[in-house]
C-alpha positions as CSV (number, residue, x, y, z in Angstrom):
1,A,102.4,91.1,114.2
2,R,101.4,92.9,110.8
3,L,104.9,93.7,110.2
4,A,106.1,90.2,110.6
5,E,103.6,89.1,108.0
6,I,104.8,91.7,105.6
7,A,108.3,90.9,106.0
8,H,107.6,87.2,105.4
9,S,105.8,88.3,102.2
10,V,108.5,90.5,100.9
11,H,110.9,87.3,101.6
12,E,108.9,85.3,99.4
13,T,110.1,87.7,96.4
14,W,113.6,86.1,96.8
15,A,113.6,82.9,94.7
16,V,116.1,80.1,95.6
17,F,117.6,78.5,92.7
18,P,118.8,75.0,92.4
19,D,122.6,74.2,92.1
20,A,122.3,72.6,88.7
21,E,122.0,74.7,85.3
22,I,118.3,75.2,84.3
23,G,116.2,76.5,81.6
24,V,113.0,77.7,80.6
25,G,110.3,75.1,81.6
26,A,112.4,74.2,84.7
27,A,110.6,73.4,88.0
28,W,112.0,72.7,91.4
29,Q,110.9,72.7,95.1
30,V,112.1,74.4,98.2
31,T,111.0,73.2,101.7
32,S,111.7,75.1,105.0
33,E,110.4,75.9,108.5
34,V,109.4,79.4,109.2
35,I,108.0,81.1,112.4
36,I,105.6,84.0,111.7
37,S,103.7,85.6,114.5
38,G,105.1,83.0,117.1
39,V,103.7,80.1,114.8
40,R,105.8,77.4,113.2
41,W,105.0,76.7,109.7
42,N,106.1,74.1,107.3
43,R,106.5,75.7,103.9
44,T,106.8,74.4,100.3
45,V,107.5,76.7,97.5
46,T,107.4,75.1,93.9
47,Y,109.2,77.4,91.5
48,G,108.9,77.5,87.7
49,L,111.3,79.2,85.3
50,K,108.9,81.0,82.9
51,A,111.2,82.8,80.9
52,I,114.6,84.4,80.7
53,T,116.2,87.3,78.7
54,D,119.7,88.8,78.6
55,A,118.3,91.1,81.3
56,A,116.1,89.1,83.8
57,A,114.5,85.9,84.6
58,T,110.6,85.4,85.2
59,I,109.6,83.0,87.8
60,D,106.4,81.6,89.0
61,A,106.3,80.5,92.7
62,H,103.4,78.6,94.4
63,I,103.9,78.6,98.2
64,V,102.0,76.3,100.4
65,M,102.4,76.2,104.1
66,H,100.8,74.3,106.8
67,A,100.8,74.5,110.7
68,A,100.2,71.8,113.3
69,S,98.3,72.4,116.2
70,Q,100.3,74.2,118.8
71,A,100.2,76.8,121.6
72,F,101.5,80.2,120.7
73,S,100.4,82.2,124.2
74,V,100.1,80.5,127.6
75,E,99.3,82.8,130.5
76,P,98.2,81.9,134.0
77,N,94.6,82.4,133.2
78,A,94.3,81.7,129.6
79,S,96.1,80.1,126.7
80,S,96.0,80.7,122.9
81,K,96.3,77.7,120.7
82,L,96.5,77.4,116.8
83,T,94.3,74.3,116.0
84,S,95.2,74.3,112.6
85,G,96.5,76.7,109.7
86,T,96.9,76.7,106.1
87,S,98.3,79.2,103.4
88,D,98.6,79.3,99.8
89,A,99.9,81.9,97.5
90,T,101.2,82.5,93.8
91,A,103.6,84.9,92.9
92,E,105.3,86.0,89.6
93,L,109.1,87.3,90.2
94,L,111.1,89.0,87.9
95,I,114.6,88.6,89.1
96,P,117.3,91.0,87.3
97,L,120.3,89.2,86.2
98,H,122.6,92.1,86.5
99,G,121.1,93.8,89.5
100,L,120.0,93.5,93.0
101,V,116.3,94.6,93.0
102,A,113.6,92.0,92.2
103,T,109.8,93.0,91.6
104,A,106.9,90.7,92.1
105,T,103.1,90.7,92.3
106,A,101.5,88.0,94.5
107,H,98.1,86.7,95.9
108,G,97.5,84.6,98.6
109,M,94.8,83.1,100.8
110,S,95.4,81.8,104.4
111,E,93.2,80.2,107.0
112,A,93.9,79.6,110.9
113,T,91.6,78.0,113.3
114,L,92.3,79.5,116.8
115,S,91.1,78.5,120.4
116,I,91.4,80.6,123.4
117,V,91.1,78.6,126.5
118,T,90.1,80.2,129.9
119,P,89.3,78.2,133.1
120,H,85.4,79.4,132.4
121,E,85.2,79.0,128.6
122,T,86.7,78.0,125.2
123,V,86.4,80.4,122.3
124,T,87.0,79.2,119.1
125,A,87.7,81.2,115.9
126,L,88.3,80.8,112.1
127,V,90.5,83.4,110.7
128,Q,90.5,83.7,106.7
129,T,92.6,86.3,105.0
130,E,93.2,87.1,101.4
131,S,96.1,89.1,100.2
132,L,97.6,90.8,97.2
133,W,100.7,92.4,97.3
134,S,103.7,93.9,95.0
135,V,107.1,94.9,95.4
136,K,108.3,97.4,93.0
137,R,111.9,99.2,92.5
138,L,111.9,102.7,94.0
139,A,113.1,105.5,91.6
140,A,116.5,107.2,92.6
141,A,116.3,110.9,93.2
142,S,119.3,113.1,93.4
143,T,120.1,115.6,96.3
144,D,122.9,117.7,97.5
145,D,124.0,114.9,99.5
146,G,124.1,112.4,96.6
147,P,121.5,110.0,95.1
148,R,118.9,108.6,97.4
149,A,115.7,106.3,97.2
150,R,112.4,108.3,96.5
151,H,108.9,106.6,97.1
152,E,106.5,106.9,94.3
153,P,102.9,106.3,94.7
């Protein structure tokens, strides 16, 4: 489950650009539906082009997600249900104009209300998370077999 959350966060580092030409100060929205850890979320990302140089574009992103009430685990003797879910995150993306690797830093807050129902009881929990993450380019290292990516702490 945590791997799916990390993959989702990394996915957020890829900006979706509009079809029309844009300049500094431009803003646009992209809406989509995503499934994370079995929960269906409606996501709206508002992008803003903060700066552009010959080398890169700097983009601010505001990601808002909502999940409606839904069952995500149904077993013979118990079921788990998301009562409600919200997520709000901001990110700054640096998108190279002549390369493949974007970098980003982001901060997000999420809240989910869960219910676990058995024949004898119902347990309700509020789960709140705060995340801070960054995506950085790995330095290339040369070996006898040719260049390879190297992790730098």
